[in-house]
C-alpha positions as CSV (number, residue, x, y, z in Angstrom):
1,X,2.4,208.6,-62.7
2,X,0.3,206.2,-61.0
3,X,1.6,202.6,-60.7
4,X,-1.2,199.9,-61.7
5,X,-0.3,196.0,-61.4
6,X,-2.2,192.9,-60.2
7,X,-0.9,189.8,-59.3
8,X,-1.9,186.4,-60.2
9,X,-4.3,185.1,-57.4
10,X,-3.0,181.5,-57.7
11,X,1.6,182.6,-57.8
12,X,1.1,186.4,-56.7
13,X,3.6,187.1,-59.7
14,X,3.1,190.4,-60.4
15,X,1.9,192.3,-63.7
16,X,1.7,195.3,-64.9
17,X,-1.7,197.1,-65.9
18,X,0.3,197.6,-69.8
19,X,0.9,194.4,-70.7
20,X,-2.7,193.4,-70.1
21,X,-4.3,195.6,-71.8
22,X,-1.6,194.5,-74.4
23,X,-2.8,191.5,-74.8
24,X,-6.0,191.5,-72.6
25,X,-5.8,187.6,-72.2
26,X,-2.3,186.3,-71.5
27,X,-1.1,183.5,-69.9
28,X,1.0,184.1,-66.3
29,X,4.8,184.2,-67.0
30,X,4.7,183.0,-63.1
31,X,6.5,179.7,-63.3
32,X,4.8,176.5,-63.7
33,X,2.1,179.1,-63.3
34,X,-1.6,178.3,-66.2
35,X,-3.2,181.4,-64.6
36,X,-5.5,183.0,-67.9
37,X,-4.5,187.1,-66.5
38,X,-7.2,189.3,-68.8
39,X,-7.4,193.4,-68.0
40,X,-11.1,192.7,-66.1
41,X,-9.7,191.3,-63.5
42,X,-8.4,194.7,-62.9
43,X,-10.3,197.3,-60.6
44,X,-12.7,199.6,-62.0
45,X,-10.8,202.6,-60.7
46,X,-7.3,201.1,-61.8
47,X,-9.1,199.7,-65.5
48,X,-10.4,204.1,-65.5
49,X,-7.3,205.3,-64.7
50,X,-4.8,203.7,-67.1
51,X,-7.3,204.0,-70.3
52,X,-8.2,207.9,-69.5
53,X,-3.7,208.0,-69.0
54,X,-3.3,205.5,-71.7
55,X,-0.2,207.8,-72.9
56,X,1.8,207.3,-69.9
57,X,2.3,204.2,-69.6
58,X,3.9,202.7,-72.8
59,X,6.9,200.3,-73.1
């Protein structure tokens, strides 16, 4: 399994790709951070890998 994460550009909180994919748009879970994170913010390579292997990334 390939671990895919995204780091908030404002507060550096790390979010799992499966959380971004499930919600598509979400507020950063970091304390006092109002940044909006989106699945489309992942690199194209990471998005494709995640979508091609979605069954491996279930919570």
